[in-house]
PDB file of N, CA, C and O in Angstrom:
ATOM      1  N   MET A   1      -9.215   9.117  -5.424  1.00  0.00           N
ATOM      2  CA  MET A   1      -9.491   8.791  -5.808  1.00  0.00           C
ATOM      3  C   MET A   1     -10.363   7.986  -4.866  1.00  0.00           C
ATOM      4  O   MET A   1     -10.103   7.143  -4.007  1.00  0.00           O
ATOM      5  N   GLU A   2     -11.649   8.608  -5.381  1.00  0.00           N
ATOM      6  CA  GLU A   2     -12.851   7.299  -4.476  1.00  0.00           C
ATOM      7  C   GLU A   2     -13.296   5.825  -5.591  1.00  0.00           C
ATOM      8  O   GLU A   2     -14.019   6.031  -6.566  1.00  0.00           O
ATOM      9  N   ASN A   3     -12.751   4.361  -5.276  1.00  0.00           N
ATOM     10  CA  ASN A   3     -12.788   3.590  -6.480  1.00  0.00           C
ATOM     11  C   ASN A   3     -14.437   2.588  -5.782  1.00  0.00           C
ATOM     12  O   ASN A   3     -14.310   1.731  -4.907  1.00  0.00           O
ATOM     13  N   ARG A   4     -15.579   2.887  -6.286  1.00  0.00           N
ATOM     14  CA  ARG A   4     -16.645   2.121  -5.925  1.00  0.00           C
ATOM     15  C   ARG A   4     -16.748   0.901  -6.396  1.00  0.00           C
ATOM     16  O   ARG A   4     -17.711   0.444  -5.781  1.00  0.00           O
ATOM     17  N   GLU A   5     -16.403   0.186  -7.020  1.00  0.00           N
ATOM     18  CA  GLU A   5     -16.540  -1.015  -6.946  1.00  0.00           C
ATOM     19  C   GLU A   5     -14.964  -1.692  -6.692  1.00  0.00           C
ATOM     20  O   GLU A   5     -13.898  -1.542  -7.289  1.00  0.00           O
ATOM     21  N   LYS A   6     -15.293  -2.346  -5.740  1.00  0.00           N
ATOM     22  CA  LYS A   6     -13.837  -3.115  -5.443  1.00  0.00           C
ATOM     23  C   LYS A   6     -12.955  -3.314  -6.279  1.00  0.00           C
ATOM     24  O   LYS A   6     -12.801  -4.203  -7.116  1.00  0.00           O
ATOM     25  N   GLY A   7     -12.204  -2.165  -5.924  1.00  0.00           N
ATOM     26  CA  GLY A   7     -11.229  -1.570  -6.531  1.00  0.00           C
ATOM     27  C   GLY A   7     -10.620  -1.359  -8.221  1.00  0.00           C
ATOM     28  O   GLY A   7      -9.465  -1.514  -8.618  1.00  0.00           O
ATOM     29  N   LEU A   8     -11.706  -1.002  -8.916  1.00  0.00           N
ATOM     30  CA  LEU A   8     -11.742  -0.840  -9.884  1.00  0.00           C
ATOM     31  C   LEU A   8     -11.509   0.368 -11.053  1.00  0.00           C
ATOM     32  O   LEU A   8     -12.515   1.028 -11.315  1.00  0.00           O
ATOM     33  N   LEU A   9     -10.791   0.562 -11.468  1.00  0.00           N
ATOM     34  CA  LEU A   9     -10.301   1.847 -12.029  1.00  0.00           C
ATOM     35  C   LEU A   9     -11.753   2.241 -12.665  1.00  0.00           C
ATOM     36  O   LEU A   9     -12.689   1.478 -12.902  1.00  0.00           O
ATOM     37  N   PRO A  10     -11.674   3.617 -12.867  1.00  0.00           N
ATOM     38  CA  PRO A  10     -12.762   4.421 -12.738  1.00  0.00           C
ATOM     39  C   PRO A  10     -12.809   4.044 -14.870  1.00  0.00           C
ATOM     40  O   PRO A  10     -11.635   4.196 -15.208  1.00  0.00           O
ATOM     41  N   TYR A  11     -13.515   3.733 -15.947  1.00  0.00           N
ATOM     42  CA  TYR A  11     -13.459   4.036 -16.814  1.00  0.00           C
ATOM     43  C   TYR A  11     -12.790   4.999 -17.534  1.00  0.00           C
ATOM     44  O   TYR A  11     -11.926   4.760 -18.377  1.00  0.00           O
ATOM     45  N   PRO A  12     -13.226   6.197 -17.173  1.00  0.00           N
ATOM     46  CA  PRO A  12     -12.881   7.208 -17.968  1.00  0.00           C
ATOM     47  C   PRO A  12     -12.067   7.802 -17.659  1.00  0.00           C
ATOM     48  O   PRO A  12     -11.937   8.903 -18.195  1.00  0.00           O
ATOM     49  N   ILE A  13     -11.182   7.402 -16.716  1.00  0.00           N
ATOM     50  CA  ILE A  13      -9.094   6.968 -16.029  1.00  0.00           C
ATOM     51  C   ILE A  13      -8.296   6.202 -16.922  1.00  0.00           C
ATOM     52  O   ILE A  13      -7.170   6.468 -17.343  1.00  0.00           O
ATOM     53  N   ILE A  14      -9.326   4.799 -17.259  1.00  0.00           N
ATOM     54  CA  ILE A  14      -9.201   3.696 -18.292  1.00  0.00           C
ATOM     55  C   ILE A  14      -8.842   4.269 -20.071  1.00  0.00           C
ATOM     56  O   ILE A  14      -7.940   3.889 -20.817  1.00  0.00           O
ATOM     57  N   LEU A  15      -9.984   5.339 -20.331  1.00  0.00           N
ATOM     58  CA  LEU A  15      -9.867   5.623 -21.369  1.00  0.00           C
ATOM     59  C   LEU A  15      -8.654   6.009 -21.999  1.00  0.00           C
ATOM     60  O   LEU A  15      -7.941   5.623 -22.925  1.00  0.00           O
ATOM     61  N   SER A  16      -8.713   7.600 -20.511  1.00  0.00           N
ATOM     62  CA  SER A  16      -7.833   8.388 -20.443  1.00  0.00           C
ATOM     63  C   SER A  16      -6.312   7.824 -20.826  1.00  0.00           C
ATOM     64  O   SER A  16      -5.893   7.826 -21.984  1.00  0.00           O
ATOM     65  N   ALA A  17      -5.613   7.382 -19.779  1.00  0.00           N
ATOM     66  CA  ALA A  17      -4.733   6.000 -20.318  1.00  0.00           C
ATOM     67  C   ALA A  17      -4.251   5.081 -21.295  1.00  0.00           C
ATOM     68  O   ALA A  17      -3.107   4.707 -21.556  1.00  0.00           O
ATOM     69  N   THR A  18      -5.631   4.726 -21.897  1.00  0.00           N
ATOM     70  CA  THR A  18      -5.082   3.832 -22.945  1.00  0.00           C
ATOM     71  C   THR A  18      -4.833   4.967 -24.415  1.00  0.00           C
ATOM     72  O   THR A  18      -4.713   4.528 -25.559  1.00  0.00           O
ATOM     73  N   LYS A  19      -4.796   6.360 -24.085  1.00  0.00           N
ATOM     74  CA  LYS A  19      -5.211   7.841 -24.897  1.00  0.00           C
ATOM     75  C   LYS A  19      -3.414   8.586 -25.197  1.00  0.00           C
ATOM     76  O   LYS A  19      -2.852   9.357 -25.974  1.00  0.00           O
ATOM     77  N   GLY A  20      -2.998   7.436 -23.591  1.00  0.00           N
ATOM     78  CA  GLY A  20      -1.599   8.491 -23.710  1.00  0.00           C
ATOM     79  C   GLY A  20      -1.834   9.805 -22.625  1.00  0.00           C
ATOM     80  O   GLY A  20      -0.912  10.613 -22.739  1.00  0.00           O
ATOM     81  N   GLU A  21      -2.536  10.078 -21.921  1.00  0.00           N
ATOM     82  CA  GLU A  21      -3.372  11.124 -21.083  1.00  0.00           C
ATOM     83  C   GLU A  21      -2.230  10.249 -19.832  1.00  0.00           C
ATOM     84  O   GLU A  21      -2.334   9.165 -19.259  1.00  0.00           O
ATOM     85  N   PRO A  22      -0.808  11.721 -19.783  1.00  0.00           N
ATOM     86  CA  PRO A  22       0.181  12.107 -18.469  1.00  0.00           C
ATOM     87  C   PRO A  22      -0.632  11.469 -17.084  1.00  0.00           C
ATOM     88  O   PRO A  22      -0.563  10.289 -16.738  1.00  0.00           O
ATOM     89  N   GLU A  23      -1.423  12.552 -16.376  1.00  0.00           N
ATOM     90  CA  GLU A  23      -2.128  12.225 -15.045  1.00  0.00           C
ATOM     91  C   GLU A  23      -2.945  10.637 -15.435  1.00  0.00           C
ATOM     92  O   GLU A  23      -2.195   9.830 -14.886  1.00  0.00           O
ATOM     93  N   ALA A  24      -3.792  10.036 -15.928  1.00  0.00           N
ATOM     94  CA  ALA A  24      -4.405   9.272 -15.954  1.00  0.00           C
ATOM     95  C   ALA A  24      -3.533   7.999 -15.602  1.00  0.00           C
ATOM     96  O   ALA A  24      -3.690   7.188 -14.690  1.00  0.00           O
ATOM     97  N   MET A  25      -2.514   8.064 -16.646  1.00  0.00           N
ATOM     98  CA  MET A  25      -1.299   7.070 -16.775  1.00  0.00           C
ATOM     99  C   MET A  25      -0.134   6.975 -15.447  1.00  0.00           C
ATOM    100  O   MET A  25       0.814   6.245 -15.157  1.00  0.00           O
ATOM    101  N   LYS A  26      -0.797   8.126 -14.877  1.00  0.00           N
ATOM    102  CA  LYS A  26      -0.151   7.925 -13.143  1.00  0.00           C
ATOM    103  C   LYS A  26      -1.036   7.608 -12.376  1.00  0.00           C
ATOM    104  O   LYS A  26      -0.746   6.755 -11.537  1.00  0.00           O
ATOM    105  N   ILE A  27      -2.230   8.095 -12.383  1.00  0.00           N
ATOM    106  CA  ILE A  27      -3.398   7.053 -11.842  1.00  0.00           C
ATOM    107  C   ILE A  27      -3.179   5.411 -12.054  1.00  0.00           C
ATOM    108  O   ILE A  27      -2.911   4.750 -11.051  1.00  0.00           O
ATOM    109  N   VAL A  28      -3.270   4.866 -13.115  1.00  0.00           N
ATOM    110  CA  VAL A  28      -3.827   3.830 -13.248  1.00  0.00           C
ATOM    111  C   VAL A  28      -2.413   3.535 -12.074  1.00  0.00           C
ATOM    112  O   VAL A  28      -2.766   2.947 -11.052  1.00  0.00           O
ATOM    113  N   ILE A  29      -0.621   3.960 -12.174  1.00  0.00           N
ATOM    114  CA  ILE A  29       0.346   3.329 -11.863  1.00  0.00           C
ATOM    115  C   ILE A  29       0.193   3.783 -10.601  1.00  0.00           C
ATOM    116  O   ILE A  29       0.196   2.791  -9.873  1.00  0.00           O
ATOM    117  N   CYS A  30       0.102   4.451 -10.169  1.00  0.00           N
ATOM    118  CA  CYS A  30      -0.463   4.504  -8.564  1.00  0.00           C
ATOM    119  C   CYS A  30      -1.293   3.013  -7.889  1.00  0.00           C
ATOM    120  O   CYS A  30      -1.080   2.081  -7.114  1.00  0.00           O
ATOM    121  N   HIS A  31      -2.421   3.599  -8.858  1.00  0.00           N
ATOM    122  CA  HIS A  31      -3.303   2.080  -8.736  1.00  0.00           C
ATOM    123  C   HIS A  31      -3.235   0.703  -7.754  1.00  0.00           C
ATOM    124  O   HIS A  31      -3.771   0.255  -6.739  1.00  0.00           O
ATOM    125  N   TYR A  32      -1.926   0.240  -9.027  1.00  0.00           N
ATOM    126  CA  TYR A  32      -1.123  -0.918  -8.842  1.00  0.00           C
ATOM    127  C   TYR A  32       0.462  -0.970  -8.461  1.00  0.00           C
ATOM    128  O   TYR A  32       1.450  -1.671  -8.681  1.00  0.00           O
ATOM    129  N   ASP A  33       0.015   0.436  -7.616  1.00  0.00           N
ATOM    130  CA  ASP A  33       1.595   0.072  -6.835  1.00  0.00           C
ATOM    131  C   ASP A  33       2.074  -0.682  -6.239  1.00  0.00           C
ATOM    132  O   ASP A  33       2.918  -1.496  -6.614  1.00  0.00           O
ATOM    133  N   SER A  34       1.420  -0.487  -4.736  1.00  0.00           N
ATOM    134  CA  SER A  34       1.443  -1.744  -3.886  1.00  0.00           C
ATOM    135  C   SER A  34       1.115  -3.637  -4.785  1.00  0.00           C
ATOM    136  O   SER A  34       1.240  -4.603  -4.033  1.00  0.00           O
ATOM    137  N   GLN A  35       0.819  -3.853  -5.966  1.00  0.00           N
ATOM    138  CA  GLN A  35       1.432  -5.362  -5.972  1.00  0.00           C
ATOM    139  C   GLN A  35       2.198  -4.890  -7.376  1.00  0.00           C
ATOM    140  O   GLN A  35       2.130  -5.699  -8.301  1.00  0.00           O
ATOM    141  N   ILE A  36       2.929  -3.632  -7.614  1.00  0.00           N
ATOM    142  CA  ILE A  36       4.025  -3.814  -8.234  1.00  0.00           C
ATOM    143  C   ILE A  36       5.243  -3.973  -7.073  1.00  0.00           C
ATOM    144  O   ILE A  36       5.967  -4.952  -7.253  1.00  0.00           O
ATOM    145  N   SER A  37       5.500  -3.276  -6.113  1.00  0.00           N
ATOM    146  CA  SER A  37       5.764  -3.446  -4.858  1.00  0.00           C
ATOM    147  C   SER A  37       5.995  -4.424  -4.627  1.00  0.00           C
ATOM    148  O   SER A  37       7.172  -4.768  -4.527  1.00  0.00           O
ATOM    149  N   TYR A  38       4.298  -5.861  -4.324  1.00  0.00           N
ATOM    150  CA  TYR A  38       5.388  -6.926  -3.605  1.00  0.00           C
ATOM    151  C   TYR A  38       6.029  -8.049  -4.360  1.00  0.00           C
ATOM    152  O   TYR A  38       6.804  -8.954  -4.049  1.00  0.00           O
ATOM    153  N   LEU A  39       5.250  -7.555  -5.796  1.00  0.00           N
ATOM    154  CA  LEU A  39       5.928  -8.002  -6.999  1.00  0.00           C
ATOM    155  C   LEU A  39       7.360  -8.030  -6.612  1.00  0.00           C
ATOM    156  O   LEU A  39       7.893  -9.139  -6.560  1.00  0.00           O
ATOM    157  N   SER A  40       7.975  -7.106  -6.366  1.00  0.00           N
ATOM    158  CA  SER A  40       9.248  -6.594  -6.533  1.00  0.00           C
ATOM    159  C   SER A  40      10.345  -6.977  -4.837  1.00  0.00           C
ATOM    160  O   SER A  40      11.535  -6.791  -4.584  1.00  0.00           O
ATOM    161  N   LEU A  41       9.611  -7.346  -4.318  1.00  0.00           N
ATOM    162  CA  LEU A  41      10.162  -8.023  -3.154  1.00  0.00           C
ATOM    163  C   LEU A  41      11.187  -8.467  -3.160  1.00  0.00           C
ATOM    164  O   LEU A  41      11.353  -8.706  -4.356  1.00  0.00           O
ATOM    165  N   ARG A  42      12.156  -8.808  -2.596  1.00  0.00           N
ATOM    166  CA  ARG A  42      13.210  -9.919  -2.931  1.00  0.00           C
ATOM    167  C   ARG A  42      13.895 -10.028  -1.432  1.00  0.00           C
ATOM    168  O   ARG A  42      13.888  -9.016  -0.730  1.00  0.00           O
ATOM    169  N   LYS A  43      14.604 -11.493  -0.839  1.00  0.00           N
ATOM    170  CA  LYS A  43      15.358 -11.370   0.169  1.00  0.00           C
ATOM    171  C   LYS A  43      16.671 -11.091   0.051  1.00  0.00           C
ATOM    172  O   LYS A  43      17.164 -11.315  -1.055  1.00  0.00           O
ATOM    173  N   ALA A  44      17.181 -10.775   0.672  1.00  0.00           N
ATOM    174  CA  ALA A  44      18.684  -9.984   0.694  1.00  0.00           C
ATOM    175  C   ALA A  44      18.921 -10.846   2.798  1.00  0.00           C
ATOM    176  O   ALA A  44      18.268 -11.226   3.770  1.00  0.00           O
ATOM    177  N   TYR A  45      20.316 -10.673   2.290  1.00  0.00           N
ATOM    178  CA  TYR A  45      20.992 -11.116   3.525  1.00  0.00           C
ATOM    179  C   TYR A  45      21.860 -10.073   4.419  1.00  0.00           C
ATOM    180  O   TYR A  45      22.103  -9.292   3.499  1.00  0.00           O
ATOM    181  N   ASP A  46      22.627  -9.382   5.759  1.00  0.00           N
ATOM    182  CA  ASP A  46      23.643  -8.933   5.392  1.00  0.00           C
ATOM    183  C   ASP A  46      24.053  -9.605   5.766  1.00  0.00           C
ATOM    184  O   ASP A  46      23.678 -10.772   5.876  1.00  0.00           O
ATOM    185  N   LYS A  47      25.840  -8.666   6.413  1.00  0.00           N
ATOM    186  CA  LYS A  47      27.231  -9.342   6.419  1.00  0.00           C
ATOM    187  C   LYS A  47      26.622 -10.459   7.699  1.00  0.00           C
ATOM    188  O   LYS A  47      26.706 -11.601   7.246  1.00  0.00           O
ATOM    189  N   THR A  48      26.143 -10.470   8.889  1.00  0.00           N
ATOM    190  CA  THR A  48      25.992 -11.248   9.146  1.00  0.00           C
ATOM    191  C   THR A  48      24.541 -12.520  10.212  1.00  0.00           C
ATOM    192  O   THR A  48      24.102 -13.017  11.249  1.00  0.00           O
ATOM    193  N   GLY A  49      24.490 -12.206   7.941  1.00  0.00           N
ATOM    194  CA  GLY A  49      23.324 -13.533   8.023  1.00  0.00           C
ATOM    195  C   GLY A  49      22.084 -13.221   8.300  1.00  0.00           C
ATOM    196  O   GLY A  49      21.249 -14.062   7.968  1.00  0.00           O
ATOM    197  N   ASN A  50      21.604 -11.995   8.951  1.00  0.00           N
ATOM    198  CA  ASN A  50      20.551 -12.016   8.565  1.00  0.00           C
ATOM    199  C   ASN A  50      20.020 -11.576   7.528  1.00  0.00           C
ATOM    200  O   ASN A  50      20.554 -10.844   6.695  1.00  0.00           O
ATOM    201  N   THR A  51      18.524 -12.158   7.518  1.00  0.00           N
ATOM    202  CA  THR A  51      17.969 -11.794   6.813  1.00  0.00           C
ATOM    203  C   THR A  51      16.536 -10.947   6.918  1.00  0.00           C
ATOM    204  O   THR A  51      15.702 -10.993   7.821  1.00  0.00           O
ATOM    205  N   TYR A  52      16.528  -9.761   5.075  1.00  0.00           N
ATOM    206  CA  TYR A  52      16.082  -9.164   5.520  1.00  0.00           C
ATOM    207  C   TYR A  52      15.366  -8.256   3.967  1.00  0.00           C
ATOM    208  O   TYR A  52      16.105  -7.656   3.187  1.00  0.00           O
ATOM    209  N   TYR A  53      14.100  -8.327   3.819  1.00  0.00           N
ATOM    210  CA  TYR A  53      13.246  -8.014   2.329  1.00  0.00           C
ATOM    211  C   TYR A  53      13.433  -6.210   2.185  1.00  0.00           C
ATOM    212  O   TYR A  53      13.305  -5.259   2.956  1.00  0.00           O
ATOM    213  N   GLY A  54      13.820  -6.406   0.674  1.00  0.00           N
ATOM    214  CA  GLY A  54      13.664  -4.820   0.292  1.00  0.00           C
ATOM    215  C   GLY A  54      12.725  -4.978  -1.042  1.00  0.00           C
ATOM    216  O   GLY A  54      12.233  -6.081  -1.279  1.00  0.00           O
ATOM    217  N   VAL A  55      12.557  -4.208  -1.643  1.00  0.00           N
ATOM    218  CA  VAL A  55      11.948  -4.468  -2.840  1.00  0.00           C
ATOM    219  C   VAL A  55      13.085  -3.191  -3.397  1.00  0.00           C
ATOM    220  O   VAL A  55      13.568  -2.123  -3.021  1.00  0.00           O
ATOM    221  N   ASN A  56      13.114  -4.557  -5.045  1.00  0.00           N
ATOM    222  CA  ASN A  56      14.433  -4.147  -6.038  1.00  0.00           C
ATOM    223  C   ASN A  56      13.932  -2.681  -7.057  1.00  0.00           C
ATOM    224  O   ASN A  56      13.067  -3.009  -7.869  1.00  0.00           O
ATOM    225  N   THR A  57      14.146  -1.863  -7.101  1.00  0.00           N
ATOM    226  CA  THR A  57      13.618  -1.141  -8.299  1.00  0.00           C
ATOM    227  C   THR A  57      14.483  -1.468  -9.284  1.00  0.00           C
ATOM    228  O   THR A  57      14.110  -0.341  -9.610  1.00  0.00           O
ATOM    229  N   ASP A  58      15.438  -1.940 -10.288  1.00  0.00           N
ATOM    230  CA  ASP A  58      15.041  -2.455 -11.563  1.00  0.00           C
ATOM    231  C   ASP A  58      13.995  -3.261 -11.785  1.00  0.00           C
ATOM    232  O   ASP A  58      13.196  -3.218 -12.721  1.00  0.00           O
ATOM    233  N   ILE A  59      14.059  -4.299 -10.508  1.00  0.00           N
ATOM    234  CA  ILE A  59      12.497  -4.897 -11.238  1.00  0.00           C
ATOM    235  C   ILE A  59      10.689  -4.176 -11.309  1.00  0.00           C
ATOM    236  O   ILE A  59       9.707  -4.270 -12.045  1.00  0.00           O
ATOM    237  N   ARG A  60      11.162  -3.328  -9.803  1.00  0.00           N
ATOM    238  CA  ARG A  60      10.029  -2.687 -10.096  1.00  0.00           C
ATOM    239  C   ARG A  60       9.416  -1.826 -10.924  1.00  0.00           C
ATOM    240  O   ARG A  60       8.245  -1.851 -11.302  1.00  0.00           O
ATOM    241  N   ASP A  61      10.643  -0.725 -11.302  1.00  0.00           N
ATOM    242  CA  ASP A  61      10.683   0.296 -13.159  1.00  0.00           C
ATOM    243  C   ASP A  61      10.566  -0.671 -14.133  1.00  0.00           C
ATOM    244  O   ASP A  61      10.477  -0.267 -15.292  1.00  0.00           O
ATOM    245  N   ARG A  62      10.536  -2.324 -13.844  1.00  0.00           N
ATOM    246  CA  ARG A  62      10.074  -2.923 -15.112  1.00  0.00           C
ATOM    247  C   ARG A  62       9.097  -3.439 -15.404  1.00  0.00           C
ATOM    248  O   ARG A  62       8.610  -3.834 -16.463  1.00  0.00           O
ATOM    249  N   LEU A  63       8.544  -3.418 -13.484  1.00  0.00           N
ATOM    250  CA  LEU A  63       7.148  -3.918 -13.879  1.00  0.00           C
ATOM    251  C   LEU A  63       6.052  -2.586 -14.224  1.00  0.00           C
ATOM    252  O   LEU A  63       5.068  -2.781 -14.936  1.00  0.00           O
ATOM    253  N   ARG A  64       6.278  -1.562 -13.777  1.00  0.00           N
ATOM    254  CA  ARG A  64       6.134  -0.358 -14.243  1.00  0.00           C
ATOM    255  C   ARG A  64       6.015   0.138 -15.294  1.00  0.00           C
ATOM    256  O   ARG A  64       5.013   0.801 -15.561  1.00  0.00           O
ATOM    257  N   SER A  65       7.099  -0.075 -16.244  1.00  0.00           N
ATOM    258  CA  SER A  65       6.618   0.128 -17.600  1.00  0.00           C
ATOM    259  C   SER A  65       6.145  -0.607 -18.954  1.00  0.00           C
ATOM    260  O   SER A  65       5.928  -0.200 -20.095  1.00  0.00           O
ATOM    261  N   LYS A  66       6.077  -1.949 -18.290  1.00  0.00           N
ATOM    262  CA  LYS A  66       6.022  -2.900 -18.791  1.00  0.00           C
ATOM    263  C   LYS A  66       3.853  -2.913 -18.593  1.00  0.00           C
ATOM    264  O   LYS A  66       3.028  -3.170 -19.470  1.00  0.00           O
ATOM    265  N   LEU A  67       3.688  -2.648 -17.576  1.00  0.00           N
ATOM    266  CA  LEU A  67       2.622  -1.736 -17.028  1.00  0.00           C
ATOM    267  C   LEU A  67       1.646  -1.489 -18.461  1.00  0.00           C
ATOM    268  O   LEU A  67       0.841  -1.955 -19.267  1.00  0.00           O
ATOM    269  N   MET A  68       3.007   0.405 -17.719  1.00  0.00           N
ATOM    270  CA  MET A  68       2.178   1.443 -19.411  1.00  0.00           C
ATOM    271  C   MET A  68       2.451   1.170 -20.382  1.00  0.00           C
ATOM    272  O   MET A  68       2.213   2.131 -21.113  1.00  0.00           O
ATOM    273  N   GLN A  69       2.924   0.217 -21.025  1.00  0.00           N
ATOM    274  CA  GLN A  69       3.307   0.061 -22.346  1.00  0.00           C
ATOM    275  C   GLN A  69       1.993  -1.140 -22.699  1.00  0.00           C
ATOM    276  O   GLN A  69       1.497  -1.120 -23.826  1.00  0.00           O
ATOM    277  N   ALA A  70       1.496  -2.154 -21.661  1.00  0.00           N
ATOM    278  CA  ALA A  70       0.054  -3.066 -21.750  1.00  0.00           C
ATOM    279  C   ALA A  70      -1.136  -2.210 -21.630  1.00  0.00           C
ATOM    280  O   ALA A  70      -2.216  -2.590 -22.082  1.00  0.00           O
ATOM    281  N   VAL A  71      -0.955  -0.745 -20.875  1.00  0.00           N
ATOM    282  CA  VAL A  71      -1.809   0.075 -21.744  1.00  0.00           C
ATOM    283  C   VAL A  71      -2.304   0.841 -22.421  1.00  0.00           C
ATOM    284  O   VAL A  71      -3.380   1.433 -22.509  1.00  0.00           O
ATOM    285  N   LEU A  72      -1.270   0.772 -22.981  1.00  0.00           N
ATOM    286  CA  LEU A  72      -0.948   1.716 -24.470  1.00  0.00           C
ATOM    287  C   LEU A  72      -1.630   1.129 -25.900  1.00  0.00           C
ATOM    288  O   LEU A  72      -2.019   1.646 -26.948  1.00  0.00           O
ATOM    289  N   VAL A  73      -1.581   0.185 -25.523  1.00  0.00           N
ATOM    290  CA  VAL A  73      -2.209  -0.746 -26.666  1.00  0.00           C
ATOM    291  C   VAL A  73      -2.953  -1.970 -26.775  1.00  0.00           C
ATOM    292  O   VAL A  73      -3.025  -2.869 -27.612  1.00  0.00           O
ATOM    293  N   PHE A  74      -3.637  -1.649 -25.345  1.00  0.00           N
ATOM    294  CA  PHE A  74      -4.848  -1.593 -24.960  1.00  0.00           C
ATOM    295  C   PHE A  74      -5.895  -1.211 -25.207  1.00  0.00           C
ATOM    296  O   PHE A  74      -6.214  -0.038 -25.010  1.00  0.00           O
ATOM    297  N   GLU A  75      -7.010  -2.449 -25.895  1.00  0.00           N
ATOM    298  CA  GLU A  75      -8.968  -2.045 -27.241  1.00  0.00           C
ATOM    299  C   GLU A  75      -9.708  -1.963 -26.337  1.00  0.00           C
ATOM    300  O   GLU A  75      -9.919  -2.958 -25.642  1.00  0.00           O
ATOM    301  N   ILE A  76     -10.146  -1.100 -26.151  1.00  0.00           N
ATOM    302  CA  ILE A  76     -11.591  -1.066 -25.457  1.00  0.00           C
ATOM    303  C   ILE A  76     -12.593  -0.824 -26.804  1.00  0.00           C
ATOM    304  O   ILE A  76     -13.813  -0.742 -26.660  1.00  0.00           O
TER     305      ILE A  76
END
C-alpha cells in the first residue's frame, strides 16, 4: 500500500473500514501497528537485574480492539 500524503490512509479505505469491511480494517490496523507496538512497550527485568523492553501483548490487543471500535463508530 502506497501512501501519497505523509502517512495518511486513503479515503476509500477509511470509508470501507467504517462500514466493517474486514480487509479495510486489517489495513487500518497494519497502518497503526508500529504506534500500537510502541505504546505497548514495557520495561522488564530478568533474574540478574538486566533491563530489557518488550511488547506487552495484553496492552497491544486492547489498543487494537479500541482502534477497531473507534473506526466502527467513526462518522463520515
